[in-house]
C-alpha positions in Angstrom: 27.5 -1.0 -8.9 25.0 -2.2 -11.5 25.0 -5.6 -9.9 24.2 -4.1 -6.5 21.3 -2.2 -7.9 20.1 -5.3 -9.8 20.2 -7.3 -6.6 18.2 -4.6 -4.7 15.7 -3.6 -7.5 12.8 -4.8 -5.3 13.7 -2.3 -2.6 14.0 0.5 -5.1 10.6 -0.3 -6.6 9.1 -0.5 -3.1 10.5 2.9 -2.1 9.3 4.3 -5.4 5.8 3.0 -4.7 6.0 4.5 -1.2 7.0 7.9 -2.6 4.3 7.9 -5.3 1.6 6.9 -2.8 2.7 9.5 -0.4 2.7 12.2 -3.1 -0.8 11.1 -4.2 -2.2 11.3 -0.7 -0.6 14.7 0.1 -0.7 16.4 -3.3 -4.2 15.6 -4.5 -7.4 17.4 -3.5 -9.7 14.6 -4.8 -10.7 12.1 -2.2 -10.8 9.1 -4.6 -7.2 9.9 -5.7 -6.2 9.9 -2.0 -7.6 6.4 -1.6 -5.8 5.3 -4.7 -2.6 6.8 -3.3 -3.2 4.9 -0.1 -3.5 1.7 -2.0 -0.2 2.4 -3.9 1.5 3.1 -0.6 0.2 -0.1 0.9 1.5 -2.0 -2.2 5.0 -0.5 -1.6 4.9 -1.7 2.0 3.8 -5.2 0.9 6.7 -5.4 -1.6 9.2 -4.2 1.0 8.2 -6.9 3.5 8.2 -9.7 0.9 11.6 -8.5 -0.5 13.1 -8.4 3.0 11.9 -12.0 3.7 13.8 -13.4 0.7 16.7 -15.7 1.7 19.0 -16.8 -1.2 19.1 -20.6 -1.4 16.6 -21.2 1.4 13.8 -23.7 1.3 10.3 -23.8 2.8 10.2 -24.8 6.4 9.3 -28.5 5.9 10.7 -31.4 7.9 12.3 -32.9 4.9 13.8 -29.7 3.4 17.4 -28.8 3.9 18.5 -25.8 5.8 18.4 -22.7 5.7 14.7 -22.1 6.0 12.6 -19.2 4.9 10.4 -17.7 7.6 6.7 -17.9 6.6 5.8 -15.1 9.0 6.2 -12.1 6.6 4.0 -13.9 4.0 1.3 -14.5 6.5 1.5 -10.9 7.7 1.2 -9.7 4.1 -1.9 -11.9 3.5 -3.5 -10.4 6.5 -2.5 -6.9 5.5 -4.0 -7.4 2.1 -7.4 -8.3 3.6 -7.2 -5.3 5.9 -6.3 -3.1 3.0 -9.2 -4.3 0.9 -11.6 -3.7 3.9 -10.1 -0.2 4.5 -10.5 0.7 0.8 -14.2 -0.5 0.8 -15.0 1.6 3.9 -13.1 4.6 2.5 -15.0 4.4 -0.8 -18.3 4.0 1.1 -17.6 7.1 3.0 -16.6 9.0 -0.2 -20.0 8.0 -1.7 -21.7 9.3 1.4 -19.7 12.6 1.3 -20.5 13.1 -2.4 -24.2 12.6 -1.7 -24.1 15.1 1.2 -21.9 17.8 -0.3 -22.0 17.2 -4.1 -18.2 17.3 -4.5 -15.1 15.2 -3.9 -12.5 17.9 -3.5 -11.4 19.1 0.0 -11.7 22.7 -1.0 -15.2 22.2 -2.3 -16.3 20.4 0.8 -14.9 23.2 3.0 -16.6 25.8 0.8 -20.0 24.0 1.1 -19.5 23.8 4.9 -18.6 27.5 5.2 -21.6 28.5 3.1 -24.0 26.6 5.3 
């Protein structure tokens, strides 16, 4: 049983990161903490895809390498997802700065209260 868990530790860590990120996005009222939770969630997804692409004893897909080969597609997708994630984080933080300048708070309840007072 311990050997099975040791072989699948990357999956356990990935699902732990997914759970922590989801909890941070749902449970926090602060917008910056929600963005951090989104980044933790994305990291869990990245780890899951990379762990699922692992093939024991495989080599890179080169002409001189012996079979079996490792598919480079998951790695390419994760590199693209990292760029998209950084861009999404930058846009979200830019919006948060704008929201703070407009409403003077970063909590959802505070923003709703300022909107209802106006």
